[in-house]
N, CA, C and O atoms as a MOPAC input file, in Angstrom:
PM7 MOZYME 1SCF
protein

 N     24.81000 1    31.28600 1     3.97600 1
 C     24.63000 1    30.25000 1     4.99000 1
 C     23.10100 1    30.07600 1     5.18000 1
 O     22.36700 1    31.06000 1     5.26800 1
 N     22.64400 1    28.82200 1     5.24000 1
 C     21.19800 1    28.42500 1     5.38900 1
 C     20.83200 1    28.67500 1     6.92300 1
 O     21.61300 1    28.47300 1     7.85300 1
 N     19.64400 1    29.10200 1     7.03300 1
 C     19.07100 1    29.17900 1     8.46200 1
 C     18.76700 1    27.65500 1     8.95700 1
 O     18.62600 1    26.69800 1     8.19500 1
 N     18.70100 1    27.61800 1    10.24700 1
 C     18.43200 1    26.27400 1    10.80800 1
 C     17.07100 1    25.79500 1    10.41200 1
 O     16.86600 1    24.59400 1    10.23500 1
 N     16.10400 1    26.72700 1    10.26300 1
 C     14.75800 1    26.25900 1     9.84000 1
 C     14.65700 1    25.65800 1     8.49600 1
 O     13.91200 1    24.70700 1     8.25900 1
 N     15.46600 1    26.25900 1     7.56200 1
 C     15.44600 1    25.73100 1     6.20800 1
 C     16.04400 1    24.45500 1     6.20500 1
 O     15.58400 1    23.62900 1     5.41600 1
 N     17.06600 1    24.10700 1     7.00100 1
 C     17.64100 1    22.81300 1     7.03500 1
 C     16.70800 1    21.76000 1     7.65000 1
 O     16.60500 1    20.65100 1     7.12700 1
 N     16.01500 1    22.10400 1     8.78100 1
 C     15.14900 1    21.22100 1     9.42000 1
 C     13.84800 1    21.01500 1     8.53500 1
 O     13.32300 1    19.90400 1     8.45900 1
 N     13.41300 1    21.97000 1     7.96000 1
 C     12.22000 1    21.73900 1     7.20300 1
 C     12.39400 1    21.22500 1     5.75300 1
 O     11.41800 1    21.08500 1     5.01700 1
 N     13.62400 1    20.95300 1     5.37000 1
 C     13.85600 1    20.40800 1     4.09500 1
 C     13.13100 1    19.09500 1     3.86400 1
 O     13.42600 1    18.21000 1     4.66700 1
 N     12.32500 1    18.82100 1     3.02000 1
 C     11.68700 1    17.63800 1     2.77200 1
 C     12.57800 1    16.33000 1     2.81600 1
 O     12.20400 1    15.26500 1     3.30800 1
 N     13.79300 1    16.55700 1     2.23900 1
 C     14.60800 1    15.35200 1     2.12800 1
 C     14.97500 1    14.84900 1     3.58300 1
 O     15.00100 1    13.65400 1     3.87700 1
 N     15.24900 1    15.84700 1     4.43900 1
 C     15.56300 1    15.41800 1     5.86000 1
 C     14.49700 1    14.92700 1     6.61400 1
 O     14.65400 1    14.07500 1     7.48800 1
 N     13.23800 1    15.50400 1     6.27300 1
 C     12.05400 1    14.94500 1     6.94700 1
 C     11.82600 1    13.37700 1     6.58500 1
 O     11.52200 1    12.51900 1     7.41400 1
 N     11.99700 1    13.19300 1     5.40500 1
 C     11.73100 1    11.77400 1     4.99000 1
 C     12.87100 1    10.87600 1     5.33800 1
 O     12.64000 1     9.68600 1     5.55000 1
 N     14.13100 1    11.37000 1     5.41600 1
 C     15.16000 1    10.51100 1     6.02000 1
 C     14.93700 1    10.28400 1     7.46600 1
 O     15.24100 1     9.18700 1     7.93500 1
 N     14.42800 1    11.22600 1     8.23500 1
 C     14.03500 1    11.02600 1     9.64600 1
 C     13.03400 1    10.04600 1     9.78600 1
 O     13.10800 1     9.18400 1    10.66200 1
 N     11.93500 1    10.12900 1     8.83800 1
 C     10.91400 1     9.07700 1     8.82900 1
 C     11.49300 1     7.75500 1     8.65100 1
 O     11.23200 1     6.86200 1     9.45700 1
 N     12.30000 1     7.55400 1     7.60300 1
 C     12.86600 1     6.32300 1     7.33100 1
 C     13.64300 1     5.74200 1     8.43300 1
 O     13.54000 1     4.53700 1     8.66200 1
 N     14.41400 1     6.49300 1     9.13400 1
 C     15.15500 1     6.02700 1    10.29000 1
 C     14.40700 1     5.54800 1    11.46700 1
 O     14.65600 1     4.54500 1    12.13500 1
 N     13.39200 1     6.45900 1    11.64000 1
 C     12.37600 1     6.24100 1    12.84600 1
 C     11.56000 1     4.92000 1    12.57100 1
 O     11.44100 1     4.09200 1    13.47400 1
 N     11.01900 1     4.72600 1    11.37200 1
 C     10.20800 1     3.55200 1    11.11100 1
 C     11.04200 1     2.34600 1    11.03400 1
 O     10.61000 1     1.25200 1    11.39900 1
 N     12.36500 1     2.53500 1    10.51500 1
 C     13.23100 1     1.35900 1    10.44100 1
 C     13.54400 1     0.79700 1    11.76300 1
 O     13.45300 1    -0.40800 1    11.99600 1
 N     13.93200 1     1.71600 1    12.67200 1
 C     14.37200 1     1.29400 1    13.98800 1
 C     13.19500 1     0.71100 1    14.76200 1
 O     13.34300 1    -0.31900 1    15.41900 1
 N     11.97200 1     1.38300 1    14.69300 1
 C     10.76900 1     0.90300 1    15.30000 1
 C     10.40000 1    -0.42700 1    14.78600 1
 O      9.97700 1    -1.25300 1    15.59600 1
 N     10.51400 1    -0.76000 1    13.45800 1
 C     10.18800 1    -2.03000 1    12.93900 1
 C     11.13200 1    -3.08700 1    13.42600 1
 O     10.68000 1    -4.16400 1    13.81500 1
 N     12.42200 1    -2.83900 1    13.42700 1
 C     13.33600 1    -3.87400 1    13.92200 1
 C     13.14300 1    -4.04400 1    15.32100 1
 O     13.22100 1    -5.20800 1    15.71500 1
 N     12.90200 1    -3.13500 1    16.18900 1
 C     12.58500 1    -3.29900 1    17.57900 1
 C     11.27100 1    -4.08800 1    17.80300 1
 O     11.18800 1    -4.91900 1    18.70800 1
 N     10.30700 1    -3.83000 1    17.01300 1
 C      9.03100 1    -4.61700 1    17.24900 1
 C      9.23300 1    -6.02000 1    16.79500 1
 O      8.71800 1    -6.91700 1    17.46200 1
 N      9.94000 1    -6.31200 1    15.71300 1
 C     10.19100 1    -7.64500 1    15.39000 1
 C     10.97200 1    -8.43300 1    16.35700 1
 O     10.69400 1    -9.61700 1    16.55200 1
 N     11.99000 1    -7.80900 1    17.00800 1
 C     12.81700 1    -8.35400 1    18.07200 1
 C     12.40100 1    -8.33300 1    19.44800 1
 O     13.06000 1    -8.88400 1    20.33000 1
 N     11.19200 1    -7.63600 1    19.68600 1
 C     10.70900 1    -7.31600 1    20.87200 1
 C     10.53300 1    -8.62100 1    21.79100 1
 O     10.86300 1    -8.59400 1    22.97700 1
 N     10.04200 1    -9.66600 1    21.23400 1
 C      9.83200 1   -10.93800 1    22.10800 1
 C     11.23400 1   -11.48800 1    22.57500 1
 O     11.36900 1   -12.07600 1    23.64800 1
 N     12.22800 1   -11.26400 1    21.72900 1
 C     13.51800 1   -11.78600 1    22.12000 1
 C     14.20500 1   -10.79300 1    23.09400 1
 O     14.91500 1   -11.23300 1    23.99800 1
 N     14.03500 1    -9.65600 1    22.95100 1
 C     14.70000 1    -8.58700 1    23.75000 1
 C     14.12800 1    -8.44000 1    25.23800 1
 O     14.78600 1    -8.06100 1    26.20700 1
 N     12.77100 1    -8.81400 1    25.23600 1
 C     12.23900 1    -8.67700 1    26.63800 1
 C     12.41800 1   -10.12600 1    27.35600 1
 O     12.24400 1   -10.21400 1    28.57200 1
 N     12.73100 1   -11.13200 1    26.66200 1
 C     12.86600 1   -12.29900 1    27.19900 1
 C     11.66000 1   -13.13300 1    27.85600 1
 O     11.71200 1   -13.81500 1    28.87900 1
 N     10.67000 1   -12.92900 1    27.09700 1
 C      9.34800 1   -13.43900 1    27.56200 1
 C      8.87800 1   -14.52400 1    26.48600 1
 O      9.05900 1   -14.34700 1    25.28100 1
 N      8.31800 1   -15.55400 1    26.96400 1
 C      7.71500 1   -16.58600 1    26.08500 1
 C      6.35700 1   -16.08300 1    25.64700 1
 O      5.33900 1   -16.38000 1    26.27300 1
 N      6.34800 1   -15.32900 1    24.58000 1
 C      4.99700 1   -14.71400 1    24.15600 1
 C      4.00300 1   -15.63500 1    23.58100 1
 O      2.81000 1   -15.33500 1    23.62500 1
 N      4.44700 1   -16.85200 1    22.98800 1
 C      3.37900 1   -17.53800 1    22.33000 1
 C      2.30600 1   -18.12200 1    23.39400 1
 O      1.23000 1   -18.55100 1    22.97900 1
 N      2.58200 1   -18.12900 1    24.61100 1
 C      1.61700 1   -18.53200 1    25.59700 1
 C      0.62000 1   -17.41600 1    25.92000 1
 O     -0.36000 1   -17.74100 1    26.59100 1
 N      0.74100 1   -16.15400 1    25.53400 1
 C     -0.04100 1   -15.09300 1    25.76300 1
 C     -1.27600 1   -15.25600 1    24.98400 1
 O     -1.24100 1   -15.89900 1    23.93500 1
 N     -2.33200 1   -14.74300 1    25.39600 1
 C     -3.58700 1   -14.79500 1    24.52800 1
 C     -3.49700 1   -13.86700 1    23.28100 1
 O     -2.80000 1   -12.85300 1    23.25400 1
 N     -4.23400 1   -14.28900 1    22.29500 1
 C     -4.23700 1   -13.50300 1    21.05500 1
 C     -2.98100 1   -13.51200 1    20.20100 1
 O     -2.93000 1   -12.81900 1    19.18500 1
 N     -2.00600 1   -14.24800 1    20.56900 1
 C     -0.70200 1   -14.27900 1    19.81500 1
 C     -0.10200 1   -12.92600 1    19.78000 1
 O     -0.00500 1   -12.28100 1    18.73600 1
 N      0.31300 1   -12.49000 1    20.97900 1
 C      0.90500 1   -11.22500 1    21.09700 1
 C      2.31200 1   -11.06100 1    20.35200 1
 O      2.68400 1    -9.99800 1    19.85400 1
 N      2.99100 1   -12.16400 1    20.34100 1
 C      4.33800 1   -12.08300 1    19.67500 1
 C      4.05500 1   -11.99700 1    18.19800 1
 O      4.79300 1   -11.29200 1    17.51000 1
 N      3.03100 1   -12.66600 1    17.63500 1
 C      2.71500 1   -12.60500 1    16.17700 1
 C      2.37300 1   -11.14000 1    15.73000 1
 O      2.83800 1   -10.58800 1    14.73200 1
 N      1.44700 1   -10.57400 1    16.66300 1
 C      1.05200 1    -9.20700 1    16.44100 1
 C      2.38200 1    -8.23700 1    16.44600 1
 O      2.50900 1    -7.41900 1    15.53600 1
 N      3.23700 1    -8.32800 1    17.34700 1
 C      4.37000 1    -7.50800 1    17.37900 1
 C      5.15500 1    -7.67600 1    16.05300 1
 O      5.56000 1    -6.72200 1    15.39000 1
 N      5.31400 1    -8.85000 1    15.76100 1
 C      6.21000 1    -9.14100 1    14.56300 1
 C      5.56900 1    -8.58300 1    13.22300 1
 O      6.24700 1    -8.04500 1    12.34700 1
 N      4.21300 1    -8.76200 1    13.14900 1
 C      3.48600 1    -8.25600 1    11.98600 1
 C      3.55200 1    -6.73900 1    11.89000 1
 O      3.76500 1    -6.16500 1    10.82200 1
 N      3.35900 1    -6.10600 1    13.05600 1
 C      3.48900 1    -4.52900 1    13.02600 1
 C      4.87500 1    -4.18100 1    12.61900 1
 O      5.06600 1    -3.29400 1    11.78800 1
 N      5.88600 1    -4.86400 1    13.18700 1
 C      7.29500 1    -4.56400 1    12.85500 1
 C      7.61100 1    -4.78300 1    11.35800 1
 O      8.36600 1    -4.02700 1    10.74700 1
 N      6.95100 1    -5.94000 1    10.74300 1
 C      7.20700 1    -6.18100 1     9.39200 1
 C      6.29900 1    -5.19800 1     8.56400 1
 O      6.58700 1    -5.05900 1     7.37500 1
 N      5.33600 1    -4.57100 1     9.02800 1
 C      4.70700 1    -3.56000 1     8.20000 1
 C      5.33400 1    -2.31900 1     8.19700 1
 O      5.07300 1    -1.51900 1     7.29900 1
 N      6.23900 1    -2.01200 1     9.20600 1
 C      6.89100 1    -0.67600 1     9.30700 1
 C      8.11300 1    -0.67800 1     8.38800 1
 O      8.47800 1     0.37500 1     7.86500 1
 N      8.78000 1    -1.87600 1     8.16900 1
 C      9.93700 1    -1.90000 1     7.25500 1
 C      9.76300 1    -1.34300 1     5.88400 1
 O     10.53900 1    -0.49300 1     5.44900 1
 N      8.73100 1    -1.81800 1     5.17400 1
 C      8.44300 1    -1.22100 1     3.79200 1
 C      8.18500 1     0.32000 1     3.76500 1
 O      8.54500 1     1.06600 1     2.85500 1
 N      7.54900 1     0.66800 1     4.82700 1
 C      7.24000 1     2.20200 1     4.96600 1
 C      8.56700 1     2.83900 1     5.11500 1
 O      8.74300 1     3.87800 1     4.47800 1
 N      9.46000 1     2.41800 1     5.79800 1
 C     10.84000 1     2.95800 1     5.98500 1
 C     11.43100 1     2.98600 1     4.65300 1
 O     11.91900 1     4.03500 1     4.23200 1
 N     11.42800 1     1.90500 1     3.94300 1
 C     12.09300 1     1.90200 1     2.57400 1
 C     11.42300 1     2.91200 1     1.61900 1
 O     12.16400 1     3.61600 1     0.93300 1
 N     10.16700 1     3.03600 1     1.52200 1
 C      9.48000 1     3.92800 1     0.77800 1
 C      9.84600 1     5.32600 1     1.15000 1
 O      9.98800 1     6.13700 1     0.23500 1
 N     10.01900 1     5.70900 1     2.40600 1
 C     10.39400 1     7.03500 1     2.78100 1
 C     11.86900 1     7.30900 1     2.28700 1
 O     12.18800 1     8.40500 1     1.82600 1
 N     12.75600 1     6.25000 1     2.40700 1
 C     14.03100 1     6.51800 1     1.93500 1
 C     14.10700 1     6.68400 1     0.40500 1
 O     14.96100 1     7.41900 1    -0.09100 1
 N     13.27400 1     6.04800 1    -0.29900 1
 C     13.41600 1     6.07800 1    -1.75500 1
 C     12.77300 1     7.49800 1    -2.12100 1
 O     13.27200 1     8.16400 1    -3.02800 1
 N     11.73600 1     7.92200 1    -1.45600 1
 C     11.24400 1     9.28400 1    -1.76200 1
 C     12.22000 1    10.37200 1    -1.47900 1
 O     12.28300 1    11.35700 1    -2.21400 1
 N     13.03800 1    10.21300 1    -0.35900 1
 C     13.99500 1    11.13900 1     0.15700 1
 C     15.05600 1    11.46700 1    -0.93800 1
 O     15.60400 1    12.56900 1    -0.96700 1
 N     15.30400 1    10.57700 1    -1.75100 1
 C     16.52500 1    10.74900 1    -2.72500 1
 C     15.91600 1    10.98400 1    -4.16100 1
 O     16.57600 1    10.66700 1    -5.15100 1
 N     14.70700 1    11.51800 1    -4.27400 1
 C     14.19000 1    11.90900 1    -5.54500 1
 C     14.74200 1    13.21800 1    -5.93500 1
 O     14.75500 1    14.08000 1    -5.05600 1
 N     15.20100 1    13.51700 1    -7.10000 1
 C     15.73800 1    14.82800 1    -7.38700 1
 C     14.80900 1    16.06200 1    -7.56100 1
 O     15.24900 1    17.21200 1    -7.57000 1
 N     13.49000 1    15.74800 1    -7.70000 1
 C     12.60400 1    16.79200 1    -8.05600 1
 C     11.90800 1    17.25600 1    -6.68900 1
 O     11.29300 1    16.49600 1    -5.94000 1
 N     12.08000 1    18.45600 1    -6.51200 1
 C     11.48400 1    19.16900 1    -5.14100 1
 C     10.03500 1    18.96900 1    -5.03400 1
 O      9.57400 1    18.74500 1    -3.91500 1
 N      9.20000 1    19.02400 1    -6.12300 1
 C      7.73900 1    18.77400 1    -5.92700 1
 C      7.50700 1    17.34900 1    -5.54200 1
 O      6.64800 1    17.08400 1    -4.70000 1
 N      8.20800 1    16.43900 1    -6.09800 1
 C      8.05300 1    15.06800 1    -5.65700 1
 C      8.25300 1    14.89000 1    -4.15900 1
 O      7.51500 1    14.19800 1    -3.45700 1
 N      9.39300 1    15.62500 1    -3.69300 1
 C      9.71600 1    15.50900 1    -2.28500 1
 C      8.62800 1    16.10200 1    -1.49400 1
 O      8.22500 1    15.46900 1    -0.51800 1
 N      8.10500 1    17.23200 1    -1.78800 1
 C      6.99700 1    17.86200 1    -1.08700 1
 C      5.70100 1    17.07500 1    -1.09200 1
 O      4.94700 1    17.10400 1    -0.12000 1
 N      5.44000 1    16.37300 1    -2.18600 1
 C      4.29200 1    15.57000 1    -2.24700 1
 C      4.45600 1    14.22800 1    -1.42000 1
 O      3.48500 1    13.63000 1    -0.95700 1
 N      5.72700 1    13.81700 1    -1.27600 1
 C      5.96500 1    12.70400 1    -0.42000 1
 C      5.75300 1    13.02600 1     0.93600 1
 O      5.09200 1    12.25800 1     1.63400 1
 N      6.27500 1    14.16200 1     1.43900 1
 C      6.06700 1    14.63800 1     2.73400 1
 C      4.59900 1    14.78100 1     3.01600 1
 O      4.15600 1    14.36000 1     4.08400 1
 N      3.79500 1    15.36300 1     2.10400 1
 C      2.45000 1    15.41700 1     2.34500 1
 C      1.75400 1    13.98400 1     2.52900 1
 O      0.91400 1    13.77400 1     3.40500 1
 N      2.15700 1    13.10000 1     1.68500 1
 C      1.55700 1    11.76700 1     1.74400 1
 C      1.89100 1    11.11500 1     3.09200 1
 O      1.02400 1    10.50400 1     3.71600 1
 N      3.09000 1    11.23900 1     3.52200 1
 C      3.39300 1    10.66400 1     4.87000 1
 C      2.73600 1    11.41900 1     6.02600 1
 O      2.50200 1    10.84500 1     7.08900 1
 N      2.41300 1    12.82200 1     5.80300 1
 C      1.72300 1    13.50500 1     6.83400 1
 C      0.31900 1    13.04700 1     6.92100 1
 O     -0.25300 1    12.96000 1     8.00800 1
 N     -0.24700 1    12.75200 1     5.79800 1
 C     -1.69900 1    12.28200 1     5.80500 1
 C     -1.71000 1    10.84000 1     6.43200 1
 O     -2.60800 1    10.49600 1     7.20100 1
 N     -0.68100 1    10.01800 1     6.07500 1
 C     -0.70600 1     8.65200 1     6.53700 1
 C     -0.54400 1     8.64300 1     8.06100 1
 O     -1.15500 1     7.81400 1     8.73500 1
 N      0.28700 1     9.57300 1     8.62800 1
 C      0.53300 1     9.76000 1    10.07700 1
 C     -0.88800 1    10.00200 1    10.73000 1
 O     -1.22900 1     9.48900 1    11.79500 1
 N     -1.66700 1    10.83500 1     9.97600 1
 C     -2.93200 1    11.29100 1    10.61400 1
 C     -4.06300 1    10.13700 1    10.59200 1
 O     -5.04700 1    10.16200 1    11.33100 1
 N     -3.81700 1     9.21400 1     9.73100 1
 C     -4.75000 1     8.04400 1     9.69700 1
 C     -4.40000 1     7.06500 1    10.85200 1
 O     -5.05100 1     6.03100 1    11.00400 1

């Protein structure tokens, strides 16, 4: 039987967690102007456009994490987790 730490630190589950987190955040950012019920185009600097662009940028990141999570090679998984860790730091 595997220990809980081995399950939680498995690179596959880390990347799947990233994919879910970024996917949900991207969808929420894209739908934020509709969800909060505010007419954002009247706001300065195009707040609605900024929210939608940030949400649209998160969706491909979610897809990349999901593709990396299902790679059969363990070293590829570990390199993917390292790449996402560096990206989080930036």
